[in-house]
One Martini backbone bead per residue (centre of mass of N, CA, C, O) as a GRO file, in nm:
protein
   96
    1MET     BB    1  -4.811  -4.059   1.204
    2ALA     BB    2  -4.905  -4.362   1.102
    3ASP     BB    3  -5.130  -4.595   1.154
    4ALA     BB    4  -5.255  -4.914   1.107
    5SER     BB    5  -5.535  -4.818   0.971
    6THR     BB    6  -5.344  -4.653   0.735
    7SER     BB    7  -5.263  -4.844   0.530
    8ARG     BB    8  -5.184  -4.952   0.203
    9HIS     BB    9  -5.379  -5.178   0.261
   10PRO     BB   10  -5.671  -5.297   0.190
   11SER     BB   11  -5.949  -5.402   0.293
   12ALA     BB   12  -6.193  -5.630   0.241
   13ALA     BB   13  -6.421  -5.422   0.213
   14GLN     BB   14  -6.285  -5.242  -0.001
   15ARG     BB   15  -6.251  -5.466  -0.217
   16ARG     BB   16  -6.561  -5.531  -0.252
   17VAL     BB   17  -6.638  -5.235  -0.353
   18LEU     BB   18  -6.466  -5.197  -0.619
   19ALA     BB   19  -6.619  -5.358  -0.839
   20PRO     BB   20  -6.898  -5.206  -0.840
   21LEU     BB   21  -6.781  -4.927  -0.889
   22ALA     BB   22  -6.641  -4.994  -1.156
   23LEU     BB   23  -6.896  -5.086  -1.302
   24ALA     BB   24  -7.051  -4.819  -1.280
   25GLN     BB   25  -6.850  -4.645  -1.431
   26PHE     BB   26  -6.862  -4.809  -1.694
   27ILE     BB   27  -7.163  -4.777  -1.755
   28CYS     BB   28  -7.168  -4.470  -1.773
   29SER     BB   29  -6.958  -4.433  -1.997
   30PHE     BB   30  -7.081  -4.640  -2.206
   31ALA     BB   31  -7.362  -4.510  -2.246
   32GLY     BB   32  -7.244  -4.232  -2.364
   33SER     BB   33  -7.038  -4.366  -2.600
   34ASN     BB   34  -7.154  -4.603  -2.776
   35MET     BB   35  -7.354  -4.446  -2.954
   36ASN     BB   36  -7.160  -4.240  -3.099
   37VAL     BB   37  -7.005  -4.459  -3.263
   38MET     BB   38  -7.305  -4.574  -3.401
   39ILE     BB   39  -7.482  -4.369  -3.555
   40ASN     BB   40  -7.491  -4.462  -3.848
   41ASP     BB   41  -7.594  -4.751  -3.794
   42ILE     BB   42  -7.850  -4.672  -3.642
   43SER     BB   43  -7.978  -4.502  -3.867
   44GLN     BB   44  -7.997  -4.734  -4.069
   45ASP     BB   45  -8.156  -4.948  -3.899
   46LEU     BB   46  -8.398  -4.719  -3.835
   47ASP     BB   47  -8.455  -4.524  -4.064
   48THR     BB   48  -8.282  -4.255  -4.003
   49THR     BB   49  -8.131  -3.985  -3.879
   50VAL     BB   50  -7.865  -3.858  -3.728
   51GLN     BB   51  -8.022  -3.634  -3.573
   52GLY     BB   52  -8.219  -3.824  -3.432
   53VAL     BB   53  -8.009  -3.985  -3.272
   54GLN     BB   54  -7.887  -3.740  -3.122
   55VAL     BB   55  -8.146  -3.666  -2.974
   56ALA     BB   56  -8.176  -3.933  -2.820
   57ILE     BB   57  -7.901  -3.913  -2.671
   58THR     BB   58  -7.952  -3.646  -2.531
   59ILE     BB   59  -8.205  -3.729  -2.375
   60PHE     BB   60  -8.074  -3.962  -2.219
   61LEU     BB   61  -7.861  -3.783  -2.074
   62LEU     BB   62  -8.053  -3.581  -1.937
   63VAL     BB   63  -8.213  -3.790  -1.772
   64MET     BB   64  -7.967  -3.899  -1.618
   65ALA     BB   65  -7.887  -3.622  -1.494
   66ALA     BB   66  -8.167  -3.559  -1.354
   67LEU     BB   67  -8.153  -3.833  -1.168
   68MET     BB   68  -7.912  -3.776  -0.969
   69ILE     BB   69  -8.039  -3.613  -0.741
   70PRO     BB   70  -8.268  -3.803  -0.653
   71GLY     BB   71  -8.074  -4.041  -0.613
   72GLY     BB   72  -7.926  -3.913  -0.367
   73GLY     BB   73  -8.185  -3.907  -0.184
   74LEU     BB   74  -8.227  -4.214  -0.186
   75THR     BB   75  -7.958  -4.287  -0.067
   76ASP     BB   76  -8.004  -4.142   0.206
   77ARG     BB   77  -8.260  -4.313   0.279
   78TYR     BB   78  -8.179  -4.635   0.178
   79GLY     BB   79  -7.905  -4.664   0.063
   80SER     BB   80  -7.649  -4.745  -0.153
   81LYS     BB   81  -7.683  -5.047  -0.202
   82HIS     BB   82  -7.990  -5.060  -0.277
   83CYS     BB   83  -7.975  -4.849  -0.505
   84PHE     BB   84  -7.762  -4.985  -0.678
   85LEU     BB   85  -7.908  -5.252  -0.726
   86ALA     BB   86  -8.165  -5.130  -0.847
   87GLY     BB   87  -8.027  -4.987  -1.082
   88LEU     BB   88  -7.910  -5.244  -1.216
   89VAL     BB   89  -8.181  -5.379  -1.264
   90VAL     BB   90  -8.315  -5.159  -1.437
   91TYR     BB   91  -8.094  -5.146  -1.651
   92GLY     BB   92  -8.097  -5.456  -1.727
   93MET     BB   93  -8.423  -5.446  -1.806
   94ALA     BB   94  -8.465  -5.237  -2.040
   95PRO     BB   95  -8.439  -5.425  -2.305
   96CYS     BB   96  -8.695  -5.625  -2.241
   0.00000   0.00000   0.00000
């Protein structure tokens, strides 16, 4: 039988965590898919080939995947909240 601490309603702390986690999931999926939709437009704007844009997208995704394991180590060392916020700041400043 379930006790009161495992009720169906999430606590306030769980609700506060949901929005940043949902945003992080959205950013990860958006970063990998938005470029593939616009490959033709990107190649025309940059005056390059579709294959060149595909190579750039592949390199971007490989670098992102390669940094996941070291990112997990940093999370263990410094805490998930600090690493998450630092990652959002770095990602947000990248186009600048």
